[in-house]
N, C-alpha and C positions, 0 to 999 in steps of 0.2 A: 433419384440420385441423393436427395436430401435424407431420405428415410435410410437408404443404405450407408451413408456418412454416419448418422446417429448411431446405427447399429453397430458400426466398426467402433466408434467412441465408446460405446457401451461394453463391447467386448472386451476391448483393451484395459480399460478402467477397472472392469469387474474382475479380470484376471489379475491384475496387480494388487486390488483390494483385498483379495482373498487371505493375504497375510496380515492384513491390518483389522481383523474382525474384532480382535479384543478392545483396542482403543475406540473403534468406530461406534461402539455402543455408548460412548459418552458425547457423542454429538447428534444434532439433528439439523438437517438443511431445510429450508422453506423458501420455495419459488414464489415470490410475491407476484410474479406476473401471471401465473396459473392458479395460484392458492393452493398449491399442493406441496406436500414434503417430497423431496427428492434426494438424489445421490450425487456424489463427486463426478461422476459419469455425466451426469446432466449439467453441471457446470462447464465441464470441458466441451460438451456438444453446442451450449449456448454460445461459445466463443467462435463459431464458424464465420459469422459476419460481424464480428466486432473487433475494435482495434486496442482497447484498453480495458483490463479488468482491475479494478480496485479492491484490494482486500483490506478492509478496515479491522484491525485486530486491537486487543488488549494485550500489551507487550509481555505480560507474565502469564499468558494462557497457554499452558503446554499443549492442550489438545489442539489449539488453533495452529501451532507451529508444526504439528504432525500433518494436520489437513493442508496447509501450505505446501510442505515437502512433497506430498503425494500429488497434490493438484499440479504443482510446477512439472513434476514428472511426467505425469499424464499428458499434460498440456504438449510437452516436448514429444511424446509418443505420436501424437496426432498431427501436430502443426509443424513441428521440426525446428521451425525459427521462432523461439520465444524469448524475449528480452526480460529480465528481472530488473525492477527498478525499486530501489530501497530508500525509504526516508532514513535509516539507520546508519547510512554513510554519506558524509557531506562533499559538496562539489570539489572543494579543494584537495580531495583525497581520490579524485578518479585516476590519475596516473598512477597511484599506489595499487588501487583495485586492478587496473590495466595489467600492471607488472606481475601482480599475483596470477591473474587469469593466463598470463603468457607463460607462467611459471619461472619467471626470473627471480622471484624472492618467495620465502617461505609463508607459511599461513601465520607463523608467530609475528613476522614482520608485519604483515597485513594488519593483524591485531593492534599491534604498537603503533605503527606510523600511520595507519588507517582511522587511529582513534576509534576502534571499533566499540560498541556497546558493551556493556558488562555482561549481556545475555546473549553475546556473539554466538555461542553454542547453539543457540536456538535458529539462528540463520545459516550457520555453516553448512549445514547438508545441502541447502539450495544453491549457496555460493560454489560449492564444489561439484555440484550436479552440472551448473553452467559451466564451469571450468572445463569438465570432462566432456562436455558436448560442444565446446567452442562458442557459447554463447555470450552476449554482452551483459554485463552487470552495470547498472547505472547508480552511482553515488549521486542522489537526486537532491538532497536537502542543501539549505543554506548553511554556510559555517556558523556555528554557534556564536561566535564573536560579533558577527553583524547583527543577529537576532538581539544579542545583549545591548549592542550600541543602539538599536531602535527602541528597546523597552527604556533605556535610561534618558536618551535624547530626541526620540522620535524620528520619523522618517527622512526629515530633510537632512539629518546627520548622514544619511548615505551620500549624498550629493558631494560631500567634501573628501571622501575616501579616494585613494590614488587611484589611478586608471587601471593598474594591475589588480587591485582588489575588486573593482567592479566587474571583472571577468566572471566572478563567482555569484553576481547578483542577477535577478531577473530583470527584465526591461522596466524601467522606471519612467513614469511615477507608478506607484502601487494603487491600485483602486480600493478605496476604504469604505465606500458606502455598502455596507452588509447590515442591515439593522437587525433582521432576524438571527444572524449568526453572532453579531456582537452580543445580542441579549442572551443568547444560549451560552455564550463564552462567559460572560459575567456571572450567569447563574451556575455554571460548572465550577467556577471559581469561589463558590459559596457567597456570591454578591459583592464581593471585595473588588472585583475587576473595575467595575466603574468608578469606584472610590479611588482607584490608583490612576485614573485617567487613561486616555485611549492608547497610550504608547504600549502597554502590555497586548493589547488586542492586535495593534499594528505589527508587532513582532510576530504574532500568529499569522497575519496575514502575509507577512514576508516569507515565511516558511511555505506557506500554501502556494504562493506565487512562483516561488522557487522550484517547488517540485512539479508544480503544473508545466512549466516551462522547460524543466529537464524531460518530463514525459513527452512534450510537445516536439521538442527538437529531436528526440530519439524517434518518434514516428516519422517527422518530416524527413529525415535522412533515410529511413528505411520503411516504407509503407507497406511491405510485406510481412513484417514482424508482427507477432502479438506482444503485447506489452502487459506483463503481470506486475502491478504496482503495490508495494506493502506499506501501510502506514497506520499510526494509531487511528482508530476510528473516528475520533473526533473530526480528523480532518476529511473525512468523506462521507460521514452519515447523513442522511437526508439530503444528498446531493449538494452540500455545502463545501465551503472550504477549497481543497485542492481540486474536487470536481467541478465545482463552479468557476474556478480560475481557468482550468482547461477548456471549459466550455467557452469562456470568453475569448480564448485564443482561436478555437475552430468549433464553431457551433454545431456543424454537420459530423463531428467525429462520434464514432458508434462506442459508447462505453457502457459498461455493466458494473455493478458495485455490489460488493459483499459487505455486510456489519456481522462481525462474529465476536460473541462475548459469552461469558459465563452468566447463567440466568437462574434466578430462584424458581422459576415455572418450568423449569427443563422437564420435569416428569409430565406435566400437563400444559403444554404451550399455549400461551395467549397470542396466537399469531397475529391477530388483529391489532394488538398493541404494539407490535413491533413492525407492521408492515411498511410504515413509512420512512423506515431507516436505510433501505437500499433495494435494489432488484432481487437479491438473496439475502436471508438471514440465516445465521448459523449460530445456534444455542450450543453451548458446551456446558457439562455437568459441574456444578459448583462446587461439588465434593472432591473433585479430582485435585490434586496437588499442583500448586503453581510452579513455572520454572524458575522463579528466584522470589 
């Protein structure tokens, strides 16, 4: 039965990918679990017994956004019920997103009142596909004003927020002991993170915790749905950040992660050097123009 299912996934995905051959040559997918290169159809088949797929992106990677759109389309073809969860929208605009999905407001209003990112056009095909298929889109991230509050005054400042504001926060307190992740964060900031004190890192943890809780609550309300969560890859690479926070909420949840990025070794990938980043690693051609 599982063999037939995989064949069905491959058949559907390869039919749909026929039109994507031109851009497909600018990507390479590696399955860390098998040690082999694979296709989008393999990502779809891998989701059979999985609850959540994290797609860690570089936000300006134009090829990554095409992969995401095709992946989401193929997941819907096979599994029917697939929730799209986005770092790119914040929890306090969920109503705006829901109003758009229900066709009460225009996409222009979603952009304006949903505080859409400047590269919303990269995500619009997926949001609109979800709308056409009657699927939920989760505005998963913490409102930026609260991350800014933490970066300025620390996590304790969240306790003083009005009750209404706390609706958009994850459960408190935020778990803060992440030595490896903190070291990685400080290095990513050029070594300046440590000098600025822990509050900048704690703002990062607030984002992670909020997205993790958004994903968890979505799964808890509908355990039959598959969840495709998109975030910057720093939030999910090496199973840290949002992935670790989701695991803290439910250790037995079945999760797969993708780390997607443009890489100078695209022509001759050093897969062993990338293997620790996730279950799947997608390299994109660095010569392709960015989306912004």
